[in-house]
C-alpha positions in Angstrom: 8.7 -15.1 -10.9 12.1 -14.3 -8.8 12.0 -13.1 -5.4 14.9 -10.7 -4.5 17.0 -6.9 -4.2 16.5 -5.1 -8.1 18.3 -1.9 -8.7 17.1 0.6 -11.0 19.8 2.8 -13.0 20.0 6.0 -14.6 22.5 5.6 -17.4 23.1 8.8 -17.7 24.4 10.2 -14.5 24.8 6.6 -13.0 22.0 7.5 -9.7 20.4 4.3 -8.7 17.2 3.1 -6.7 16.9 -0.1 -5.1 14.0 -2.0 -4.0 12.6 -5.5 -3.2 10.0 -7.6 -4.3 8.5 -11.3 -3.8 7.8 -11.0 -7.8 10.9 -8.9 -9.6 9.4 -8.8 -13.1 5.9 -8.0 -11.7 7.2 -4.9 -10.0 9.8 -3.8 -12.7 6.2 -3.7 -15.0 4.7 -1.8 -12.1 7.5 1.2 -12.2 7.7 1.7 -15.3 3.7 1.5 -15.8 3.5 4.3 -12.7 6.9 6.2 -14.5 5.1 6.6 -17.8 2.0 7.7 -16.4 3.9 10.5 -14.2 2.2 8.6 -11.3 5.3 6.9 -9.3 5.3 7.9 -5.6 9.0 8.6 -5.6 9.2 11.9 -7.1 13.0 11.9 -7.5 12.9 8.9 -9.6 9.7 10.4 -11.5 11.4 13.3 -12.1 14.8 11.8 -13.2 12.3 9.4 -15.4 10.7 12.6 -17.2 14.1 14.3 -18.2 16.2 11.3 -18.9 13.6 9.2 -20.5 12.9 5.5 -20.4 15.4 4.5 -22.8 18.3 5.8 -20.3 17.1 3.5 -17.7 18.2 -0.1 -16.6 16.9 -2.5 -14.7 18.6 -5.6 -13.0 18.3 -7.9 -10.5 21.2 -7.5 -7.8 20.6 -10.6 -5.6 18.0 -13.5 -5.4 16.9 -14.2 -2.3 15.4 -17.5 -1.2 14.0 -16.9 2.5 10.9 -14.2 1.9 11.9 -12.8 5.5 15.3 -11.9 4.6 14.3 -9.6 1.9 14.3 -6.4 4.0 17.7 -7.2 5.6 18.8 -7.8 2.1 17.4 -4.6 0.9 18.8 -2.5 3.5 22.4 -4.2 2.9 22.3 -3.0 -0.4 21.2 0.7 0.5 24.2 0.5 2.8 26.5 -0.7 0.2 25.5 1.7 -3.2 24.0 4.3 -1.7 21.4 5.1 -4.0 20.8 8.6 -5.0 16.8 7.9 -5.9 16.0 6.1 -2.6 14.0 8.5 -0.3 14.6 6.6 3.1 18.1 5.3 3.1 17.0 3.1 6.4 14.0 1.0 5.5 12.8 0.5 9.0 12.2 4.2 9.6 8.4 3.7 9.7 8.6 1.5 13.0 10.0 4.8 14.1 7.2 6.8 12.4 4.4 4.7 13.5 6.2 4.3 17.3 6.4 0.6 16.9 9.6 -0.2 18.3 8.6 -3.3 19.9 7.3 -4.7 16.3 10.8 -5.1 15.2 12.0 -8.4 15.1 14.7 -9.4 17.5 18.1 -8.4 16.5 17.4 -5.6 13.8 17.1 -2.5 15.9 17.7 -1.1 19.4 17.2 2.6 20.9 21.2 2.6 21.1 22.1 2.0 17.9 23.0 3.9 15.0 22.4 1.6 12.2 20.5 -1.4 11.7 23.1 -3.8 11.1 26.2 -3.0 12.8 28.0 -6.0 11.2 26.7 -4.8 7.4 27.9 -1.3 8.4 31.0 -1.8 9.4 31.7 -4.0 6.2 30.3 -1.8 3.8 31.8 1.3 4.9 34.8 0.6 7.2 36.4 -3.1 5.2 35.4 -5.5 8.2 34.9 -9.0 7.2 31.0 -9.8 8.0 30.7 -13.3 8.6 27.1 -13.2 8.0 26.7 -11.9 4.7 25.4 -15.0 2.4 
């Protein structure tokens, strides 16, 4: 059982999906089950799976994460770094905004004035700045 961040890659066009799980192997089986039965909740990924077929997708682990509560931060980092096409939400903390629950976001993650969840990561990913908090 591996905890961390994973990548689903379309080998035909390079489009990607990034996710997190406390059990990556089980999550991959779940993705395949849903995609093969056309019941996956991500319509972009589902349509690509239907068009390109299972053999044209690969699955890999991007990062093993030891501390469970850092999974979301790590997933956000990889989404900003790789800009995957199949991820519907580019900001994994968006649901806090939709539910109006800004007060429930852990300290240090979001303020109403911030443009990015992790400005230090954003500066490193897009601006080439050295990120002292990376790993």
